[in-house]
N, C-alpha and C positions, 0 to 999 in steps of 0.2 A: 831345757827340761832335763831332769835327772833320768838316767837309764834305769829302768825297772829291773828288780832282782828277782830271779826264780830259783828257789832251792829246791832240789829233789827230795820227794817225800815218799816214805814207805806207806802203803796203803794200810787201811785198818778193816776190822770185821765187826760190823755195826748189827748187834742183835736187837730186835724188836720182839717182845713176848706180852702176851696177854691173854686173858681168858677169851673164848670164842664169844664175839659181839662186843668186846670192849674197844675195839678200833684199830687194832695193828694192821689189819690188811689195808683199810682205807688210808691210813698215814703212810704205809709203806708205799702205796700206789701214788701218792702226793708227793713223796720224796724223790721217787723216780722220775716223775714228771718234772719236777723243780730243779733237779741237779743231775747234770749229765756226767758227773765223775763218780757216781755210784751206780753199781748194777745189782741186779737181784741175783742171788745164788738160787740155781735151779736144782731142786730136790729130786731124788729118785722115790719112787713109791710103788707099792704093790697093789694099791687100791684102783678099781676100774676107772677109765677115762670118763669124765662127765660131758654132757653134751656141750659143745663149743669149746673145749680144751684142745690144745694142740701139744703133742708130744714134742718134747725138747724146748718148748716155750713155757708152758705151764708147770710141767713135770716131766721127768724122764720116767715113763712107765714100763716097769719090768714085773716079771713073774716072781714068786717066791723063791724057787730055786737059783734064780739069777741074783737075786737081792743077797741070798745067803752066802753065795760064792763071793760076791763083792765084800761082805763083812769079813769073811775068812781070809781075802786077799789084802786086807786093810785099805780098801778104796774109799772108805768113808772117814770124814772128819768127825761126823756124829750121826747117830741114828736111833730110832725109838720105834715102840709100837704105840699107835695112836688110833683108838676107836677101832680096833681089829685089824689095822693094816700097818705095814712098816714104811717108815719115811726115813730117808738119810741123805746127808750132804756129800756128794762126790769130792774128793780131796784135790784132784789134779787141776781142775778148772779154777778153783778158788785160789791155790797157790800161785798159778800163773798171773791172774790179776793182781794179787798182793804184791808180787814182786815187780810187776810194772807200775806200781804206785797208784792203782786203783782201789777204790773202796767197794767192799762187797756187803750188801744188805741181807739180813737172815731173818725169815719169818718163821721162828722156831719157838717150841715150848721150853719150860724150865729145865727138863732133861737134856734136851739138845744144847741149851746154853751152857749147862754144867760141863758137858763133855767138850764142846768146843773151847771153853776156857782151860780146861785140862791140856788140851792138844796146843793151843796157839795163845795163852795167857796175855802177853803184853800187847798183842795185836787186837784184843777183843774188847769191845765197848758194849755192854749189857744195860739195855733200857727195859723197864717194865711198865706197862700201862694198866692202871686200875680203872674200873668203872666207878661212877659217883656213888653207885649203891647197888645192891644185888637186885632190888626191884626193878631199877632202870636197865640192868643187864638182861634180866628176864623179859622186859618190855621189848627190848631190841631184838632179841632171839625170836620172840613171836612175830614181830613186825616183818620178819623176812618171809614167813609163810613158807617155809621149805621143809620144816621139821615137824614130826609127830609130837604129842604131849610126852611120850615115853624119852624120845631122843633129847627134847628140851630139859626134862628132868635129869638125864644123865649128864648134859653138858653143864647144868647147874652145879650138880655134884662134883664134876671135874674143875669147874671154875674155882670152887672153894678150896680144893686141894692146890690148884695153880697158885692162887693168891698166898697161900700159906708159905710160898717160897720167895716172896718178894724181896726178903733181905739177902738173897744171893745175886743182887744185880747192882750196878754201879749207880744208876738212876732210877728213881720210881716217880711216876707222873700219874695224874688223876685226868681221865679225859671226860670233863664235863661239858667241853666245847672243843670239837675237832679242830677248828682253825688255831684256837690258842694252844692245843697240845700239839699240833704241827709245828708251830712256830718254836715251842720249847724244844722238840726234838731236832730241828734244824740248828738250833743254838748249840745244842750238845755237840752235834756233828761237827760244826765250824770250830768249836772250842778245842774237840779231840784231835782234829786235823793240825792244829797249831802247836800240839805238845812237843817238847824239845826232843824227845826221844825219837820222834817220827820223822824229824828234819835230818835226813841223812847227809845233806850237804853242808850243814850248819857248822860243824867243827872247822873244815877246811875254809869255809867263808870268813869265820871269825879270826882264824889265823892269819888269813891274807890280810884282813883290815889291820891287824896288829902290825904285820910285817911292812905294810905300805907306809908306816910313820917312821921317819930317819931317826936312828938312835933311841928307839923306843925302848925304856927301861922296864921291860916286862918278860918275866919267865914264860916262855912257851911250853 
């Protein structure tokens, strides 16, 4: 039996964005459950902790002065205001995972995706998820039974704004079936992992193959 070959790979930053209610959180959870080689980036936020949330697991909860100092010190890869609160991605843990060849999943909006791409372009894969219709998006938001009519109206207005930035992404999917959309997302992840530029051991491996042939008339 032939010996298996393992090439070292640089990790990637996998961004999932969608309007609230279009499915990115559900698909993110399914990705984390299905693939042990990708981990969720834990954001810092100034919003209050919700019942059941755990500091350091769901978010890093910080006050506004602390968040502002982190921004001033360049500790975020990206950050933004969302519904009156600040959210940001701490730089150090992400860079550590990336260098170790691990993939990092980001559940962020278009502003964060844009900032992240500016900081780490070649490592970033951007996927935007669209709802099948705005009527279905509103139905999903109302089915949660967690928001008032005013909040839902604001979310729908924000959704329209977010959708207008769909062309800033590498891939755009329509989530009319969550299982089908999930499989498409996983296909993108698998293909992006195999891109030549991420196979850091490929050059040496190919050269060794060539050198193993006696008198190979090939310029290295």
